[in-house]
C-alpha positions in Angstrom: 128.6 82.1 113.0 126.1 82.6 116.1 124.1 85.5 116.7 122.6 87.3 120.0 119.2 85.6 121.2 116.4 87.8 120.8 113.2 86.7 122.1 110.2 88.7 119.9 107.1 86.7 120.1 107.3 84.3 117.1 104.8 81.5 118.3 103.1 80.0 115.8 99.8 80.9 116.9 100.9 85.0 117.2 99.9 87.2 113.7 102.0 90.1 113.8 100.7 93.8 112.9 102.8 96.7 112.5 101.8 100.0 111.8 105.0 101.8 109.8 104.1 105.8 110.4 106.2 106.6 107.4 106.9 110.8 108.0 103.8 111.5 109.8 102.8 112.5 113.1 103.3 115.2 115.8 103.5 114.9 119.8 99.9 115.8 119.9 98.7 113.5 116.9 100.7 110.4 118.7 99.6 110.6 121.7 95.5 110.7 120.3 96.8 107.8 117.9 98.1 105.7 120.5 95.7 105.8 122.9 93.1 104.7 121.1 95.5 101.7 119.4 96.3 101.2 123.5 92.5 101.1 124.6 91.6 98.7 121.9 94.2 96.3 121.6 94.8 94.7 124.8 92.1 92.5 124.7 93.6 91.5 121.2 97.2 90.1 122.9 98.8 87.4 122.7 97.4 86.0 119.5 98.3 89.6 117.8 101.4 91.5 118.7 101.4 94.9 117.5 104.7 96.8 117.0 104.9 100.6 116.4 107.5 102.0 114.0 107.4 105.9 114.2 109.8 108.6 112.8 113.3 109.0 115.0 112.1 112.0 117.1 109.5 110.1 118.6 111.0 107.0 120.0 111.2 108.5 123.4 107.8 109.6 123.1 106.3 106.1 122.4 108.6 104.6 125.0 106.8 106.8 127.7 103.5 105.6 126.6 103.7 102.3 125.6 106.3 100.8 128.2 104.7 98.1 129.9 101.7 98.2 127.4 100.8 94.9 124.8 102.6 97.4 122.3 106.3 96.9 121.3 107.9 100.1 119.3 110.7 99.7 116.8 112.5 102.3 113.7 111.7 102.7 110.4 115.5 102.3 109.5 119.1 102.3 111.2 122.7 103.3 109.7 124.9 100.4 108.8 127.6 101.6 111.1 127.5 101.4 114.9 129.2 104.6 115.9 131.2 107.2 113.6 131.3 110.4 110.9 127.9 109.5 110.2 125.8 113.1 109.4 122.3 112.2 110.3 122.5 108.2 110.4 120.8 106.6 113.3 123.1 103.4 114.9 121.4 100.6 116.3 122.5 101.2 120.0 120.8 104.7 119.8 118.0 102.9 118.6 118.4 100.5 121.8 118.4 103.4 124.4 114.8 104.2 123.6 113.9 100.8 124.2 113.0 99.6 120.5 113.4 96.2 119.4 112.3 96.0 115.7 113.4 97.8 113.1 112.6 98.1 109.4 115.2 97.4 106.6 114.8 98.0 103.0 111.5 99.1 102.7 111.2 100.1 99.1 110.8 104.4 99.6 114.2 103.8 101.0 116.1 101.5 99.0 114.2 103.7 95.7 114.8 107.3 96.8 118.2 106.1 98.7 119.7 104.4 96.5 120.2 101.2 98.8 121.5 98.4 97.2 120.9 94.4 98.7 124.3 94.4 99.4 123.6 98.1 101.8 120.7 96.4 103.1 122.1 93.1 104.3 124.3 94.7 106.1 121.9 96.6 108.3 120.2 93.4 109.0 122.8 91.8 110.2 124.1 95.3 112.3 120.2 94.9 113.8 120.5 91.4 114.9 123.8 91.7 116.2 122.9 94.3 118.5 120.0 91.8 119.3 116.8 94.3 117.7 114.6 92.5 115.4 114.9 93.3 111.7 111.8 93.5 109.6 113.2 92.9 106.0 110.8 94.2 103.2 111.4 92.4 99.9 109.0 92.7 96.7 109.6 93.7 92.7 107.8 96.6 90.8 104.8 96.0 88.4 107.4 95.6 85.9 108.9 92.7 86.8 105.9 91.2 88.4 103.9 91.7 84.5 107.7 90.2 83.1 107.1 87.4 85.1 110.9 87.5 87.5 108.8 88.7 90.4 110.7 85.6 92.3 113.8 86.1 90.7 113.6 89.3 92.4 113.0 88.3 95.9 115.2 85.4 95.7 118.2 87.2 95.4 117.2 89.9 98.0 116.9 87.1 100.0 120.3 85.8 98.7 122.0 89.0 99.5 122.0 87.7 103.0 122.1 84.2 102.6 125.3 84.0 100.5 127.1 86.8 103.0 125.8 85.5 106.1 124.1 81.7 106.0 120.6 80.9 105.9 120.5 80.8 110.2 120.3 85.0 110.1 116.8 84.5 109.6 116.2 82.8 112.2 114.2 84.9 114.8 113.5 87.7 112.3 110.6 89.4 110.4 110.4 89.6 106.4 107.5 91.6 105.0 106.5 91.1 101.5 105.5 94.3 100.2 105.0 94.1 96.6 106.4 97.6 95.0 103.3 98.4 92.8 101.1 97.8 95.8 102.6 100.2 98.5 100.6 103.7 98.6 98.6 102.6 95.6 95.3 100.7 97.5 96.2 98.7 95.2 96.9 95.2 97.0 98.0 92.0 95.7 95.7 88.9 95.8 95.9 86.7 98.1 96.7 84.2 95.6 100.0 86.2 94.8 100.3 87.0 98.5 100.7 83.4 99.3 102.3 82.2 96.3 104.6 85.0 97.1 105.4 83.8 100.8 105.4 80.7 99.8 108.4 81.1 97.4 110.4 83.0 100.5 109.1 79.9 103.0 111.0 77.5 100.7 113.7 79.8 100.1 114.9 80.2 103.4 113.9 76.4 104.0 116.5 75.5 101.6 119.1 77.9 102.9 118.5 76.8 106.8 115.6 74.4 107.8 115.8 75.5 111.4 115.5 79.0 110.8 112.2 78.4 109.1 110.5 77.7 112.5 111.2 80.9 114.0 110.5 83.5 111.0 107.8 85.5 110.5 106.7 86.1 106.7 103.7 89.0 106.9 102.4 91.0 104.1 102.3 94.6 103.1 101.0 96.9 100.3 97.9 98.8 101.0 96.3 96.6 103.9 92.8 98.2 105.1 89.9 96.9 106.8 88.5 95.9 103.0 91.2 93.2 102.6 93.1 92.5 106.1 90.4 89.7 106.9 90.9 87.6 103.7 94.4 88.0 104.0 95.4 87.9 107.5 93.4 84.4 108.5 95.5 82.9 106.1 97.7 80.7 107.4 100.8 81.4 104.7 100.4 84.8 105.7 101.9 85.6 109.5 100.4 89.4 109.8 101.3 92.6 108.2 102.9 95.6 107.3 100.6 98.7 107.3 101.7 102.1 106.3 98.5 104.4 105.2 95.6 102.9 107.4 98.0 102.8 110.7 97.4 106.7 110.7 93.9 106.2 111.8 93.2 104.3 114.8 89.3 103.0 113.9 91.1 101.3 110.6 94.4 99.9 112.0 92.1 98.4 114.7 89.7 96.6 112.3 92.9 95.2 110.5 94.3 94.3 113.8 91.1 92.3 115.0 91.0 90.8 111.4 94.6 89.0 112.6 92.7 87.7 115.8 92.1 83.8 114.7 88.7 83.0 113.9 86.9 80.0 115.5 85.5 77.1 113.4 
């Protein structure tokens, strides 16, 4: 199975930091936040790639503010259909109309609240790819699953659903964000050892399925990323960047996280 080529910045030396604004923002606040972002983040390119995912209604505003800048933008979700009688849904073609290049799929806040199955998420993932969008696939386990020691089985199933349906090659030129559900919005981030161990597991799972796909796959960490833990997480070679929620709404905090992703000189 072949897929359209996309051109995200999957360079070995590039870290990716994604701002997930969730259901926050208004026109005035967004403009002020992006003004602060753009002023501070331009000098970090190309070592750090910044992507902002606002709520759907603000994609046009992001397109206007970010076009021609170092900041890219995407959406927080996408429908699993291209067109039709699906009230309230937004298709990949609609996202592309507003310049979106990326889309988050499978975030636990959606899969939990709206009962999205692994199979449903896999369909969204592939539809995004088929339309030239770069999916940002969120995977992770609950606290009970981690305490039971089955976190790799849980994350493995999320990945295997895509691999079994579309092949390991589906992960080429994509982004996976490991987001332990127990860390999202709690202020309790995974330790570096926990994050690295899961990143290695994800890497090996994809590599086993398709050794070529791993060359252009980015694996990020998400879950209570803040300026205090970002440096330790983002300087680790196994971690390709971060998906940031709460701190993305604070320009100063988000900028500090992005600066933490710049490679340090030895």
